[in-house]
SESEFI-770967 format. One line per field, with one value per atom (N, C-alpha, C): residue number from 0; x, y, z; atom name. Coordinates in steps of 0.2 Angstrom, whole numbers, m for minus. Example, Ala and Ser with C-alpha at 12.3 -4.5 7.8 and 13.67 -1.06 7.14 Angstrom:
pos <- c(0:0:0:1:1:1) .
X <- c(66:62:66:64:68:64) .
Y <- c(m28:m22:m16:m11:m5:0) .
Z <- c(39:39:39:35:36:39) .
site <- c(N:CA:C:N:CA:C) .
This chain:
pos <- c(0:0:0:1:1:1:2:2:2:3:3:3:4:4:4:5:5:5:6:6:6:7:7:7:8:8:8:9:9:9:10:10:10:11:11:11:12:12:12:13:13:13:14:14:14:15:15:15:16:16:16:17:17:17:18:18:18:19:19:19:20:20:20:21:21:21:22:22:22:23:23:23:24:24:24:25:25:25:26:26:26:27:27:27:28:28:28:29:29:29:30:30:30:31:31:31:32:32:32:33:33:33:34:34:34:35:35:35:36:36:36:37:37:37:38:38:38:39:39:39:40:40:40:41:41:41:42:42:42:43:43:43:44:44:44:45:45:45:46:46:46:47:47:47:48:48:48:49:49:49:50:50:50:51:51:51:52:52:52:53:53:53:54:54:54:55:55:55:56:56:56:57:57:57:58:58:58:59:59:59:60:60:60:61:61:61:62:62:62:63:63:63:64:64:64:65:65:65:66:66:66:67:67:67:68:68:68:69:69:69:70:70:70:71:71:71:72:72:72:73:73:73:74:74:74:75:75:75:76:76:76:77:77:77:78:78:78:79:79:79:80:80:80:81:81:81:82:82:82:83:83:83:84:84:84:85:85:85:86:86:86) .
X <- c(5:0:5:2:5:2:4:2:m4:m7:m14:m19:m24:m29:m35:m41:m45:m53:m56:m65:m69:m73:m78:m86:m89:m95:m100:m104:m107:m112:m115:m122:m128:m127:m134:m134:m129:m128:m129:m128:m126:m120:m116:m110:m106:m98:m93:m88:m85:m80:m73:m68:m62:m58:m54:m49:m43:m40:m32:m28:m22:m18:m13:m13:m8:0:3:11:12:16:18:13:7:2:m3:m5:m10:m18:m19:m24:m25:m33:m37:m40:m41:m45:m50:m57:m63:m67:m66:m70:m76:m82:m88:m88:m90:m91:m97:m101:m107:m109:m116:m117:m116:m116:m116:m107:m103:m98:m94:m88:m83:m83:m84:m86:m80:m77:m70:m69:m74:m73:m73:m67:m65:m67:m69:m71:m63:m61:m57:m54:m52:m50:m44:m42:m35:m33:m32:m31:m25:m22:m17:m11:m5:1:2:8:10:15:12:18:22:28:34:40:46:52:54:56:59:55:55:50:46:50:46:41:42:35:29:30:23:20:24:20:16:12:10:2:m3:m10:m14:m21:m26:m32:m35:m42:m47:m53:m59:m62:m65:m68:m73:m74:m81:m89:m89:m96:m95:m88:m87:m86:m87:m87:m80:m74:m67:m62:m57:m51:m45:m41:m34:m29:m25:m21:m14:m9:m1:3:7:14:21:22:28:34:42:47:50:55:59:55:52:46:39:37:29:26:21:15:9:4:m2:m8:m13:m18:m25:m30:m38:m40:m44:m48:m56:m60:m67:m72:m75:m80:m86) .
Y <- c(m6:0:5:11:18:23:28:31:36:35:40:36:39:37:43:42:46:42:49:46:51:46:50:49:54:52:48:43:39:43:40:44:43:38:35:40:43:48:46:37:37:32:32:27:31:28:31:27:29:25:27:22:23:21:26:24:25:19:20:17:17:14:9:4:m1:0:m3:m2:m7:m6:m7:m8:m3:m6:1:2:6:5:0:m1:4:5:8:4:3:0:4:3:5:3:3:0:4:1:4:3:9:9:11:8:8:7:8:8:0:m4:m12:m10:m8:m10:m9:m11:m11:m18:m16:m22:m22:m28:m30:m32:m34:m34:m27:m25:m19:m18:m14:m12:m11:m14:m12:m10:m4:0:1:m1:m1:6:11:15:23:26:29:27:31:27:21:16:13:15:15:18:14:13:10:12:10:13:15:20:20:22:21:21:29:33:40:41:38:37:33:32:29:34:40:44:50:53:58:59:62:64:61:59:58:61:64:71:68:70:70:77:79:84:87:93:94:89:89:85:78:76:67:65:67:65:63:67:65:66:61:62:64:67:70:67:64:60:64:65:69:62:61:57:60:59:62:59:63:59:63:61:67:70:67:67:67:74:74:73:68:67:68:71:73:71:68:66:67:67:67:61:60:53:57:53:53:46:47:41:39) .
Z <- c(m1:m1:1:m2:m2:3:5:10:8:4:0:1:5:7:10:6:6:10:11:12:9:6:1:3:5:7:0:3:m3:m7:m12:m14:m11:m7:m3:5:5:10:18:18:24:25:20:20:18:19:16:13:7:3:5:7:9:4:1:m6:m4:m6:m5:m11:m13:m20:m16:m21:m19:m24:m19:m21:m29:m32:m38:m42:m44:m47:m50:m53:m54:m50:m45:m43:m37:m37:m33:m29:m22:m18:m15:m16:m12:m7:m1:4:6:6:9:16:21:27:27:31:33:43:41:49:53:49:51:50:48:48:41:41:33:30:23:21:16:18:15:10:4:m2:m7:m7:m11:m20:m20:m27:m30:m35:m39:m45:m45:m52:m53:m59:m64:m66:m66:m69:m67:m71:m69:m70:m67:m65:m63:m62:m59:m55:m46:m43:m40:m41:m40:m39:m36:m37:m29:m28:m21:m16:m10:m5:m4:m6:m6:m10:m17:m22:m17:m13:m8:m6:m5:m3:m6:m4:m9:m6:m10:m8:m12:m10:m13:m9:m13:m12:m15:m14:m17:m19:m24:m26:m22:m21:m17:m19:m25:m26:m27:m25:m25:m29:m37:m42:m45:m43:m44:m38:m40:m35:m40:m35:m37:m32:m38:m34:m36:m30:m32:m28:m33:m31:m29:m24:m21:m24:m24:m29:m32:m36:m39:m45:m48:m53:m51:m48:m45:m52:m49:m54:m51:m54:m52:m57:m56:m59:m57:m61:m58:m61:m58:m59:m59:m64:m61:m59:m55:m53:m58) .
site <- c(N:CA:C:N:CA:C:N:CA:C:N:CA:C:N:CA:C:N:CA:C:N:CA:C:N:CA:C:N:CA:C:N:CA:C:N:CA:C:N:CA:C:N:CA:C:N:CA:C:N:CA:C:N:CA:C:N:CA:C:N:CA:C:N:CA:C:N:CA:C:N:CA:C:N:CA:C:N:CA:C:N:CA:C:N:CA:C:N:CA:C:N:CA:C:N:CA:C:N:CA:C:N:CA:C:N:CA:C:N:CA:C:N:CA:C:N:CA:C:N:CA:C:N:CA:C:N:CA:C:N:CA:C:N:CA:C:N:CA:C:N:CA:C:N:CA:C:N:CA:C:N:CA:C:N:CA:C:N:CA:C:N:CA:C:N:CA:C:N:CA:C:N:CA:C:N:CA:C:N:CA:C:N:CA:C:N:CA:C:N:CA:C:N:CA:C:N:CA:C:N:CA:C:N:CA:C:N:CA:C:N:CA:C:N:CA:C:N:CA:C:N:CA:C:N:CA:C:N:CA:C:N:CA:C:N:CA:C:N:CA:C:N:CA:C:N:CA:C:N:CA:C:N:CA:C:N:CA:C:N:CA:C:N:CA:C:N:CA:C:N:CA:C:N:CA:C:N:CA:C:N:CA:C:N:CA:C:N:CA:C:N:CA:C:N:CA:C:N:CA:C:N:CA:C) .
């Protein structure tokens, strides 16, 4: 896993999506957290840059847009990479 994680309010207004990015891949994992607990079956999305290399590349940011329809990813390292994704 990388250090990037964010939480996004779900469209049902009663649950939250917890989104993170895996190491050595372009895979995002989204877990739904609801009143009954965490659903450990992730929604898997493969898109964007493959995060690999030195440990510093695991650092960065993952942020949701105010309308929760996009995420913004900033990858730390010698060559900063920023990407916007649509849901």
